[in-house]
MIDOSE-1310 file (N, C-alpha, C; in nm, 2 decimals, decimal comma, always signed):
residues 210
mkit	-6,61/+2,32/-1,32/-6,60/+2,19/-1,37/-6,73/+2,13/-1,40; -6,74/+2,06/-1,52/-6,86/+1,99/-1,55/-6,83/+1,85/-1,58; -6,90/+1,76/-1,52/-6,87/+1,61/-1,53/-7,00/+1,54/-1,57; -6,98/+1,45/-1,66/-7,10/+1,36/-1,70/-7,06/+1,22/-1,65
vyss	-7,16/+1,16/-1,58/-7,15/+1,02/-1,54/-7,25/+0,95/-1,62; -7,20/+0,86/-1,71/-7,29/+0,81/-1,82/-7,26/+0,66/-1,86; -7,36/+0,58/-1,86/-7,35/+0,45/-1,92/-7,49/+0,41/-1,97; -7,49/+0,35/-2,08/-7,62/+0,30/-2,14/-7,68/+0,18/-2,06
kgsa	-7,60/+0,12/-1,97/-7,64/+0,01/-1,89/-7,68/+0,06/-1,75; -7,80/+0,02/-1,71/-7,84/+0,05/-1,57/-7,77/-0,03/-1,47; -7,78/+0,02/-1,34/-7,72/-0,05/-1,22/-7,57/-0,06/-1,22; -7,50/+0,03/-1,30/-7,35/+0,03/-1,30/-7,30/+0,12/-1,19
gktp	-7,38/+0,20/-1,13/-7,34/+0,29/-1,02/-7,33/+0,44/-1,06; -7,40/+0,48/-1,16/-7,40/+0,62/-1,20/-7,45/+0,71/-1,09; -7,56/+0,68/-1,04/-7,62/+0,78/-0,94/-7,55/+0,79/-0,81; -7,50/+0,68/-0,75/-7,42/+0,69/-0,63/-7,29/+0,77/-0,65
isan	-7,22/+0,75/-0,77/-7,10/+0,82/-0,80/-7,14/+0,97/-0,82; -7,24/+1,00/-0,89/-7,28/+1,14/-0,91/-7,32/+1,21/-0,78; -7,39/+1,14/-0,69/-7,44/+1,20/-0,57/-7,32/+1,22/-0,48; -7,22/+1,13/-0,47/-7,11/+1,14/-0,38/-7,02/+1,26/-0,43
iafd	-7,00/+1,27/-0,56/-6,93/+1,39/-0,61/-7,00/+1,52/-0,57; -7,13/+1,52/-0,59/-7,21/+1,65/-0,56/-7,20/+1,68/-0,41; -7,21/+1,58/-0,33/-7,20/+1,61/-0,18/-7,06/+1,66/-0,15; -6,96/+1,60/-0,19/-6,82/+1,63/-0,15/-6,78/+1,76/-0,21
rgya	-6,82/+1,79/-0,34/-6,77/+1,91/-0,41/-6,86/+2,02/-0,41; -6,99/+2,00/-0,36/-7,09/+2,11/-0,36/-7,14/+2,14/-0,50; -7,13/+2,04/-0,59/-7,18/+2,06/-0,73/-7,33/+2,05/-0,74; -7,38/+2,12/-0,84/-7,52/+2,09/-0,88/-7,53/+1,96/-0,95
lgtn	-7,65/+1,92/-0,98/-7,68/+1,79/-1,05/-7,77/+1,81/-1,16; -7,74/+1,74/-1,27/-7,83/+1,74/-1,39/-7,87/+1,60/-1,41; -8,00/+1,57/-1,44/-8,05/+1,44/-1,47/-8,15/+1,44/-1,58; -8,16/+1,33/-1,66/-8,26/+1,31/-1,76/-8,35/+1,20/-1,73
epfn	-8,35/+1,15/-1,60/-8,44/+1,04/-1,56/-8,56/+1,10/-1,50; -8,68/+1,06/-1,55/-8,81/+1,12/-1,49/-8,83/+1,08/-1,35; -8,79/+0,96/-1,31/-8,82/+0,92/-1,17/-8,68/+0,90/-1,10; -8,62/+1,01/-1,06/-8,49/+1,00/-1,00/-8,50/+1,03/-0,85
vled	-8,39/+0,98/-0,78/-8,39/+1,00/-0,64/-8,32/+1,13/-0,60; -8,25/+1,19/-0,69/-8,17/+1,31/-0,66/-8,26/+1,42/-0,61; -8,38/+1,44/-0,67/-8,47/+1,54/-0,62/-8,52/+1,52/-0,48; -8,51/+1,40/-0,43/-8,55/+1,37/-0,30/-8,45/+1,40/-0,19
ifdd	-8,32/+1,40/-0,23/-8,22/+1,42/-0,13/-8,14/+1,55/-0,14; -8,16/+1,62/-0,26/-8,09/+1,75/-0,28/-8,19/+1,86/-0,29; -8,15/+1,98/-0,25/-8,25/+2,10/-0,26/-8,29/+2,12/-0,41; -8,41/+2,17/-0,42/-8,46/+2,19/-0,56/-8,36/+2,28/-0,65
dkvl	-8,30/+2,38/-0,59/-8,21/+2,46/-0,66/-8,08/+2,40/-0,70; -8,06/+2,28/-0,65/-7,94/+2,20/-0,68/-7,95/+2,10/-0,79; -8,08/+2,07/-0,83/-8,10/+1,97/-0,93/-8,17/+2,03/-1,06; -8,11/+2,00/-1,17/-8,17/+2,04/-1,30/-8,22/+1,91/-1,37
aiaa	-8,35/+1,89/-1,37/-8,41/+1,77/-1,43/-8,48/+1,81/-1,55; -8,45/+1,73/-1,66/-8,51/+1,76/-1,79/-8,55/+1,62/-1,85; -8,63/+1,63/-1,96/-8,67/+1,51/-2,03/-8,55/+1,46/-2,12; -8,55/+1,33/-2,15/-8,44/+1,28/-2,23/-8,43/+1,34/-2,36
ddaf	-8,54/+1,39/-2,42/-8,53/+1,45/-2,56/-8,52/+1,60/-2,56; -8,50/+1,66/-2,44/-8,47/+1,80/-2,42/-8,32/+1,82/-2,41; -8,27/+1,94/-2,43/-8,13/+1,97/-2,42/-8,10/+2,04/-2,29; -7,99/+2,01/-2,23/-7,95/+2,09/-2,11/-7,91/+2,23/-2,17
pdlp	-7,94/+2,34/-2,10/-7,89/+2,47/-2,14/-7,74/+2,47/-2,13; -7,68/+2,56/-2,22/-7,53/+2,58/-2,21/-7,51/+2,66/-2,08; -7,44/+2,60/-1,99/-7,42/+2,66/-1,86/-7,29/+2,74/-1,85; -7,29/+2,85/-1,77/-7,17/+2,93/-1,76/-7,05/+2,85/-1,71
edid	-6,93/+2,89/-1,74/-6,81/+2,82/-1,70/-6,80/+2,81/-1,55; -6,85/+2,91/-1,47/-6,83/+2,90/-1,33/-6,94/+2,82/-1,26; -7,02/+2,75/-1,33/-7,12/+2,66/-1,28/-7,06/+2,52/-1,27; -7,05/+2,46/-1,15/-7,00/+2,32/-1,13/-7,12/+2,23/-1,13
ivfd	-7,12/+2,13/-1,21/-7,23/+2,04/-1,22/-7,19/+1,90/-1,26; -7,26/+1,80/-1,21/-7,24/+1,66/-1,25/-7,37/+1,61/-1,31; -7,36/+1,57/-1,44/-7,48/+1,52/-1,51/-7,48/+1,37/-1,48; -7,60/+1,32/-1,43/-7,62/+1,18/-1,41/-7,72/+1,13/-1,52
lags	-7,67/+1,06/-1,62/-7,75/+1,04/-1,74/-7,78/+0,89/-1,76; -7,90/+0,87/-1,81/-7,95/+0,74/-1,85/-7,99/+0,74/-1,99; -8,00/+0,62/-2,05/-8,04/+0,61/-2,19/-7,92/+0,59/-2,28; -7,94/+0,60/-2,41/-7,84/+0,59/-2,52/-7,84/+0,71/-2,61
isrh	-7,72/+0,73/-2,67/-7,72/+0,84/-2,76/-7,79/+0,81/-2,89; -7,88/+0,90/-2,93/-7,95/+0,89/-3,06/-7,98/+1,03/-3,10; -8,05/+1,04/-3,22/-8,07/+1,17/-3,27/-8,18/+1,25/-3,19; -8,25/+1,17/-3,10/-8,35/+1,23/-3,02/-8,30/+1,25/-2,87
ahsi	-8,18/+1,20/-2,84/-8,13/+1,21/-2,70/-8,05/+1,34/-2,68; -8,12/+1,45/-2,69/-8,06/+1,58/-2,68/-8,00/+1,60/-2,54; -8,06/+1,54/-2,44/-8,01/+1,56/-2,31/-7,86/+1,51/-2,29; -7,84/+1,39/-2,35/-7,71/+1,33/-2,34/-7,60/+1,41/-2,42
tsal	-7,63/+1,44/-2,54/-7,53/+1,50/-2,63/-7,50/+1,65/-2,58; -7,61/+1,71/-2,53/-7,59/+1,85/-2,48/-7,50/+1,85/-2,35; -7,51/+1,75/-2,27/-7,43/+1,74/-2,15/-7,29/+1,70/-2,18; -7,27/+1,61/-2,27/-7,14/+1,56/-2,31/-7,06/+1,67/-2,37
rqsd	-7,12/+1,75/-2,46/-7,05/+1,86/-2,53/-7,00/+1,97/-2,44; -7,06/+1,99/-2,32/-7,00/+2,09/-2,23/-6,93/+2,03/-2,11; -6,91/+1,90/-2,11/-6,84/+1,84/-2,00/-6,69/+1,84/-2,01; -6,62/+1,86/-1,90/-6,47/+1,85/-1,90/-6,43/+1,71/-1,89
lviv	-6,51/+1,62/-1,83/-6,48/+1,48/-1,81/-6,60/+1,40/-1,82; -6,59/+1,28/-1,88/-6,70/+1,18/-1,88/-6,65/+1,06/-1,80; -6,73/+1,02/-1,70/-6,70/+0,90/-1,62/-6,79/+0,79/-1,66; -6,74/+0,68/-1,70/-6,82/+0,56/-1,75/-6,80/+0,45/-1,65
pvyn	-6,91/+0,42/-1,57/-6,90/+0,32/-1,47/-6,93/+0,18/-1,54; -6,86/+0,08/-1,49/-6,89/-0,06/-1,55/-6,86/-0,16/-1,44; -6,94/-0,27/-1,44/-6,91/-0,38/-1,34/-6,88/-0,50/-1,42; -6,83/-0,61/-1,35/-6,79/-0,73/-1,42/-6,90/-0,82/-1,45
dfks	-6,97/-0,79/-1,55/-7,08/-0,86/-1,60/-7,08/-0,85/-1,76; -7,10/-0,95/-1,83/-7,09/-0,95/-1,98/-7,16/-0,83/-2,04; -7,29/-0,81/-2,00/-7,37/-0,71/-2,05/-7,32/-0,57/-2,01; -7,27/-0,56/-1,89/-7,22/-0,43/-1,85/-7,09/-0,39/-1,92
rksa	-7,00/-0,49/-1,94/-6,88/-0,47/-2,01/-6,91/-0,43/-2,16; -7,00/-0,50/-2,22/-7,04/-0,48/-2,36/-7,10/-0,34/-2,37; -7,18/-0,30/-2,27/-7,24/-0,17/-2,27/-7,14/-0,06/-2,26; -7,04/-0,08/-2,17/-6,94/+0,02/-2,14/-6,86/+0,04/-2,27
igti	-6,83/-0,06/-2,34/-6,75/-0,05/-2,47/-6,83/+0,04/-2,57; -6,96/+0,00/-2,58/-7,05/+0,08/-2,67/-7,06/+0,22/-2,63; -7,07/+0,25/-2,49/-7,08/+0,38/-2,44/-6,96/+0,46/-2,48; -6,84/+0,41/-2,46/-6,72/+0,48/-2,49/-6,71/+0,51/-2,63
leve	-6,74/+0,42/-2,72/-6,74/+0,44/-2,86/-6,84/+0,55/-2,91; -6,95/+0,56/-2,84/-7,05/+0,66/-2,86/-6,99/+0,80/-2,82; -6,92/+0,80/-2,71/-6,88/+0,93/-2,65/-6,76/+0,98/-2,73; -6,67/+0,90/-2,78/-6,54/+0,94/-2,84/-6,56/+1,05/-2,94
pitr	-6,66/+1,04/-3,03/-6,67/+1,15/-3,13/-6,69/+1,29/-3,07; -6,75/+1,29/-2,95/-6,78/+1,41/-2,88/-6,66/+1,46/-2,79; -6,61/+1,37/-2,71/-6,50/+1,40/-2,63/-6,42/+1,27/-2,60; -6,29/+1,29/-2,58/-6,20/+1,18/-2,54/-6,15/+1,20/-2,40
silv	-6,21/+1,29/-2,33/-6,18/+1,31/-2,18/-6,26/+1,21/-2,11; -6,22/+1,09/-2,10/-6,30/+0,98/-2,04/-6,22/+0,91/-1,93; -6,29/+0,88/-1,82/-6,24/+0,80/-1,71/-6,34/+0,68/-1,69; -6,28/+0,56/-1,69/-6,36/+0,44/-1,66/-6,35/+0,41/-1,51
vatk	-6,46/+0,38/-1,45/-6,46/+0,34/-1,31/-6,52/+0,20/-1,30; -6,43/+0,10/-1,26/-6,47/-0,04/-1,25/-6,54/-0,05/-1,11; -6,68/-0,07/-1,12/-6,76/-0,07/-0,99/-6,79/-0,21/-0,95; -6,85/-0,22/-0,83/-6,90/-0,35/-0,77/-6,79/-0,45/-0,76
lqaq	-6,66/-0,41/-0,75/-6,56/-0,51/-0,74/-6,57/-0,59/-0,61; -6,55/-0,72/-0,62/-6,56/-0,81/-0,50/-6,46/-0,93/-0,52; -6,41/-0,98/-0,41/-6,32/-1,09/-0,42/-6,39/-1,21/-0,46; -6,33/-1,28/-0,56/-6,39/-1,41/-0,61/-6,34/-1,52/-0,52
kgef	-6,39/-1,64/-0,54/-6,36/-1,76/-0,45/-6,21/-1,78/-0,45; -6,15/-1,79/-0,33/-6,01/-1,82/-0,32/-5,92/-1,70/-0,34; -5,98/-1,58/-0,36/-5,90/-1,46/-0,39/-5,89/-1,37/-0,27; -5,77/-1,33/-0,23/-5,75/-1,23/-0,13/-5,70/-1,11/-0,19
vkdw	-5,77/-1,00/-0,18/-5,74/-0,88/-0,25/-5,68/-0,77/-0,16; -5,56/-0,73/-0,20/-5,50/-0,61/-0,13/-5,51/-0,49/-0,22; -5,49/-0,51/-0,34/-5,50/-0,40/-0,44/-5,61/-0,43/-0,54; -5,72/-0,35/-0,53/-5,84/-0,38/-0,62/-5,81/-0,37/-0,77
stsr	-5,71/-0,30/-0,80/-5,67/-0,29/-0,95/-5,61/-0,41/-1,00; -5,58/-0,51/-0,91/-5,52/-0,64/-0,95/-5,63/-0,75/-0,93; -5,75/-0,72/-0,89/-5,85/-0,82/-0,86/-5,90/-0,88/-1,00; -5,95/-1,00/-0,99/-6,00/-1,07/-1,11/-6,11/-0,99/-1,18
dfrq	-6,20/-0,93/-1,10/-6,31/-0,85/-1,16/-6,25/-0,73/-1,24; -6,15/-0,66/-1,18/-6,09/-0,55/-1,24/-6,02/-0,59/-1,37; -5,94/-0,70/-1,36/-5,86/-0,74/-1,48/-5,95/-0,78/-1,59; -6,07/-0,84/-1,56/-6,16/-0,89/-1,67/-6,22/-0,76/-1,74
ieqd	-6,25/-0,66/-1,66/-6,30/-0,54/-1,72/-6,19/-0,47/-1,81; -6,07/-0,46/-1,75/-5,96/-0,40/-1,82/-5,93/-0,48/-1,95; -5,93/-0,61/-1,94/-5,90/-0,69/-2,06/-6,00/-0,67/-2,17; -6,13/-0,66/-2,14/-6,23/-0,64/-2,24/-6,22/-0,51/-2,31
lhan	-6,20/-0,40/-2,22/-6,19/-0,27/-2,28/-6,07/-0,25/-2,37; -5,96/-0,30/-2,32/-5,84/-0,29/-2,40/-5,85/-0,37/-2,54; -5,92/-0,48/-2,53/-5,93/-0,56/-2,66/-6,03/-0,50/-2,76; -6,11/-0,41/-2,71/-6,22/-0,35/-2,80/-6,21/-0,20/-2,83
ietr	-6,13/-0,13/-2,75/-6,12/+0,01/-2,77/-5,97/+0,05/-2,79; -5,94/+0,12/-2,89/-5,81/+0,15/-2,93/-5,73/+0,24/-2,83; -5,80/+0,34/-2,78/-5,74/+0,43/-2,68/-5,74/+0,36/-2,54; -5,63/+0,37/-2,47/-5,62/+0,31/-2,33/-5,67/+0,42/-2,23
ypil	-5,79/+0,43/-2,21/-5,84/+0,52/-2,11/-5,81/+0,48/-1,97; -5,79/+0,57/-1,87/-5,76/+0,53/-1,74/-5,88/+0,46/-1,68; -5,85/+0,36/-1,60/-5,95/+0,28/-1,53/-5,92/+0,28/-1,38; -6,02/+0,32/-1,29/-6,00/+0,32/-1,15/-6,09/+0,23/-1,08
plkl	-6,05/+0,16/-0,97/-6,14/+0,06/-0,91/-6,23/+0,13/-0,80; -6,35/+0,07/-0,79/-6,44/+0,11/-0,69/-6,51/-0,02/-0,64; -6,47/-0,07/-0,52/-6,52/-0,19/-0,47/-6,67/-0,19/-0,43; -6,73/-0,31/-0,43/-6,87/-0,32/-0,38/-6,88/-0,28/-0,24
srgf	-6,97/-0,20/-0,20/-6,99/-0,15/-0,07/-7,13/-0,11/-0,04; -7,17/-0,14/+0,08/-7,31/-0,09/+0,12/-7,31/+0,06/+0,15; -7,19/+0,12/+0,14/-7,18/+0,26/+0,16/-7,26/+0,34/+0,06; -7,27/+0,28/-0,06/-7,35/+0,35/-0,16/-7,50/+0,37/-0,13
dtif	-7,55/+0,27/-0,06/-7,69/+0,29/-0,01/-7,69/+0,39/+0,10; -7,59/+0,39/+0,19/-7,58/+0,48/+0,30/-7,58/+0,63/+0,26; -7,52/+0,65/+0,14/-7,52/+0,79/+0,09/-7,66/+0,84/+0,08; -7,75/+0,76/+0,03/-7,89/+0,81/+0,02/-7,96/+0,80/+0,15
drem	-7,93/+0,71/+0,23/-8,00/+0,70/+0,36/-7,97/+0,82/+0,45; -7,84/+0,86/+0,45/-7,79/+0,96/+0,54/-7,79/+1,10/+0,47; -7,80/+1,10/+0,34/-7,80/+1,22/+0,26/-7,67/+1,30/+0,28; -7,56/+1,23/+0,27/-7,42/+1,29/+0,28/-7,33/+1,19/+0,21
slre	-7,21/+1,25/+0,18/-7,11/+1,17/+0,11/-7,04/+1,06/+0,20; -6,97/+0,97/+0,14/-6,90/+0,87/+0,21/-6,80/+0,94/+0,31; -6,73/+1,04/+0,26/-6,63/+1,11/+0,35/-6,70/+1,17/+0,47; -6,82/+1,23/+0,44/-6,89/+1,30/+0,55/-6,94/+1,19/+0,65
itrc	-6,99/+1,08/+0,60/-7,03/+0,97/+0,69/-6,92/+0,92/+0,77; -6,80/+0,90/+0,72/-6,69/+0,84/+0,80/-6,64/+0,94/+0,90; -6,66/+1,07/+0,88/-6,62/+1,17/+0,97/-6,71/+1,17/+1,10; -6,83/+1,13/+1,08/-6,92/+1,14/+1,20/-6,96/+1,01/+1,26
dpll	-6,91/+0,90/+1,20/-6,94/+0,76/+1,25/-6,82/+0,68/+1,25; -6,75/+0,66/+1,36/-6,62/+0,59/+1,37/-6,64/+0,44/+1,32; -6,75/+0,38/+1,35/-6,77/+0,24/+1,30/-6,77/+0,23/+1,15; -6,85/+0,32/+1,09/-6,85/+0,32/+0,94/-6,73/+0,37/+0,88
ahaf	-6,65/+0,45/+0,95/-6,52/+0,50/+0,90/-6,43/+0,38/+0,87; -6,44/+0,28/+0,95/-6,36/+0,16/+0,92/-6,42/+0,08/+0,81; -6,55/+0,06/+0,81/-6,62/-0,02/+0,71/-6,61/+0,04/+0,57; -6,60/+0,17/+0,56/-6,60/+0,24/+0,43/-6,46/+0,30/+0,40
rdvt	-6,36/+0,26/+0,47/-6,23/+0,31/+0,45/-6,18/+0,30/+0,31; -6,18/+0,17/+0,26/-6,13/+0,14/+0,13/-6,20/+0,22/+0,02; -6,33/+0,22/+0,02/-6,41/+0,28/-0,09/-6,39/+0,43/-0,08; -6,38/+0,49/+0,04/-6,36/+0,63/+0,05/-6,22/+0,67/-0,01
rqfd	-6,12/+0,59/+0,01/-5,99/+0,61/-0,05/-6,00/+0,60/-0,20; -6,08/+0,51/-0,25/-6,09/+0,49/-0,39/-6,16/+0,62/-0,45; -6,25/+0,67/-0,38/-6,31/+0,80/-0,43/-6,21/+0,91/-0,43; -6,12/+0,91/-0,33/-6,01/+1,01/-0,33/-5,93/+1,00/-0,46
aiyd	-5,90/+0,88/-0,51/-5,83/+0,86/-0,64/-5,91/+0,92/-0,75; -6,04/+0,90/-0,75/-6,13/+0,96/-0,86/-6,12/+1,11/-0,85; -6,12/+1,17/-0,73/-6,11/+1,31/-0,72/-5,97/+1,36/-0,76; -5,87/+1,29/-0,74/-5,73/+1,33/-0,79/-5,73/+1,33/-0,94
hidg	-5,80/+1,24/-1,00/-5,81/+1,24/-1,15/-5,89/+1,36/-1,20; -6,00/+1,39/-1,13/-6,09/+1,50/-1,17/-6,00/+1,63/-1,15; -5,93/+1,65/-1,05/-5,85/+1,77/-1,02/-5,74/+1,78/-1,13; -5,70/+1,67/-1,19/-5,59/+1,68/-1,29/-5,64/+1,71/-1,43
vk	-5,77/+1,71/-1,45/-5,83/+1,73/-1,58/-5,80/+1,87/-1,63; -5,81/+1,97/-1,54/-5,79/+2,11/-1,58/-5,66/+2,16/-1,53
């Protein structure tokens, strides 16, 4: 399985999502960011780092990798197009901010000519004033993201929720996935319960791609 996590907008959650998948699934990682944190927490043989204008090599089918990509598609962005062309799934993270929503729309429209195997992940979801959230897919943040994407993109791609959590920082602090963290720390198991379950839904989607 080859997965690309990509958005032209920074701070949408690309790297935490990529790292969590890599830890849980034992995937390698590909990145086009020159100053990335992945090389600090994964073994050298697990990270394939290249320049943005270089192309990722065509990897064998039995290599499982998640590409964590920054930048925008252009005629010089060979790293992005080479990753997209060999990916079974593209995950586009977006949070409820005008620029992030706008960027996600642009990212999806850029990706569509290459592949339509796209999953949108609505990140950084949090309860707004006076809002009690039981189901994050009905939260105001999620519905605003969904509304904008449906209004601007013809294809209704699946959208999954991922709430705001300090667990994403803990992934890098502890160098393990959220699931691994909750297994060894009962206190954090409660604190990260919801977001861990949300990742399980992402994995269910990944498993259904092939």
